[in-house]
C-alpha positions in Angstrom: 1.5 16.8 30.9 0.5 13.3 29.7 -2.1 13.1 26.9 -4.1 10.0 26.1 -5.4 8.8 22.8 -8.5 6.8 22.5 -8.7 4.4 19.6 -11.9 2.7 18.7 -12.0 0.0 16.1 -14.7 -2.4 14.8 -14.4 -5.3 12.4 -17.6 -6.4 10.7 -17.9 -10.1 10.5 -18.2 -10.0 6.7 -14.8 -8.4 6.3 -11.2 -9.5 6.6 -9.4 -9.2 10.0 -8.0 -5.9 10.8 -4.4 -5.6 11.6 -4.8 -3.6 14.8 -1.6 -4.8 16.5 0.4 -3.4 13.5 -1.5 -0.2 13.6 -1.1 0.3 17.2 2.7 -0.2 16.9 2.9 2.3 14.0 1.0 4.9 16.1 3.2 4.3 19.0 6.5 4.6 17.0 5.2 7.8 15.4 4.3 9.3 18.8 7.9 8.4 20.1 9.5 10.0 17.1 7.5 13.2 17.4 8.1 13.5 21.1 11.9 13.2 20.7 12.2 15.0 17.2 13.4 18.3 18.8 16.1 16.7 20.8 18.3 15.7 17.9 19.4 19.3 17.1 
């Protein structure tokens, strides 16, 4: 069964730009590693 993750982000005008593309990549990589972690044994 496929699960979906909803990520909401906001960047107030008075703050620095968020690095959402980097964070999404890190989340995606972590999910891929966790999905395949049991297959390496």
